[in-house]
C-alpha positions as CSV (number, residue, x, y, z in Angstrom):
1,X,0.0,0.0,0.0
2,X,2.8,2.4,0.9
3,X,4.7,1.6,-2.3
4,X,1.6,2.4,-4.3
5,X,1.3,5.8,-2.7
6,X,5.0,6.4,-3.3
7,X,4.5,5.5,-7.0
8,X,1.6,7.8,-7.3
9,X,3.5,10.7,-5.7
10,X,6.5,10.0,-8.0
11,X,4.3,10.0,-11.1
12,X,2.5,13.2,-10.0
13,X,5.8,15.0,-9.5
14,X,7.3,13.9,-12.8
15,X,4.1,14.7,-14.7
16,X,4.0,18.1,-13.0
17,X,7.6,18.9,-14.0
18,X,7.0,17.7,-17.6
19,X,3.8,19.7,-17.9
20,X,5.2,23.0,-16.7
21,X,8.6,22.6,-18.4
22,X,7.7,24.2,-21.8
23,X,6.4,27.4,-20.2
24,X,9.4,27.6,-17.9
25,X,11.9,27.0,-20.6
26,X,10.4,29.7,-22.8
27,X,10.2,32.1,-19.9
28,X,13.9,31.5,-19.1
29,X,14.9,32.0,-22.8
30,X,12.9,35.2,-23.1
31,X,14.3,36.5,-19.8
32,X,17.8,35.8,-20.9
33,X,17.4,37.5,-24.3
34,X,15.7,40.5,-22.7
35,X,18.4,40.7,-20.0
36,X,21.1,40.7,-22.7
37,X,19.4,43.4,-24.6
38,X,18.9,45.5,-21.4
39,X,22.6,45.0,-20.5
40,X,23.7,46.0,-24.0
41,X,21.5,49.1,-24.2
42,X,21.8,50.2,-20.5
43,X,18.0,50.3,-20.1
44,X,17.2,48.7,-16.8
45,X,13.5,49.1,-16.5
46,X,11.9,46.1,-14.7
47,X,8.7,46.3,-16.7
48,X,10.6,45.8,-20.0
49,X,11.8,42.5,-18.6
50,X,8.5,41.4,-17.2
51,X,6.0,42.0,-20.0
52,X,7.8,40.0,-22.8
53,X,8.3,37.1,-20.4
54,X,4.7,37.0,-19.3
55,X,3.4,37.3,-22.9
56,X,5.7,34.5,-24.1
57,X,4.7,32.2,-21.3
58,X,1.0,33.0,-21.8
59,X,1.3,32.1,-25.5
60,X,3.1,28.8,-24.7
61,X,0.5,27.9,-22.2
62,X,-2.3,28.7,-24.7
63,X,-0.8,26.4,-27.3
64,X,0.3,23.6,-24.9
65,X,-2.9,23.6,-22.8
66,X,-4.6,20.7,-24.6
67,X,-1.4,18.6,-24.2
68,X,-1.1,19.6,-20.6
69,X,-4.7,18.6,-19.8
70,X,-4.3,15.3,-21.6
71,X,-1.2,14.4,-19.6
72,X,-2.9,15.3,-16.3
73,X,-6.0,13.4,-17.2
74,X,-3.9,10.4,-18.0
75,X,-2.2,10.7,-14.6
76,X,-5.6,10.8,-12.9
77,X,-6.9,7.8,-14.8
78,X,-3.8,5.8,-13.9
79,X,-4.2,6.7,-10.2
80,X,-7.9,5.8,-10.1
81,X,-7.1,2.5,-11.8
82,X,-4.9,1.5,-8.8
83,X,-6.5,-1.1,-6.5
């Protein structure tokens, strides 16, 4: 029984990391690019760094949402199927 619970928790953590990874990777890439541009130009406005990152992450979430929901539903179905 305890090993089943540990397996469910492990699957939930791995699925959560896989599901959120695309948005985090894009957010990191955009933040890095914006940071380089800000360092090169000398403009250090926090809003200039925040808005592109939020927009990029929102677009990624919008496009990957069906895939994310499918992965999470698969996880829930596999946990309900456990005896």
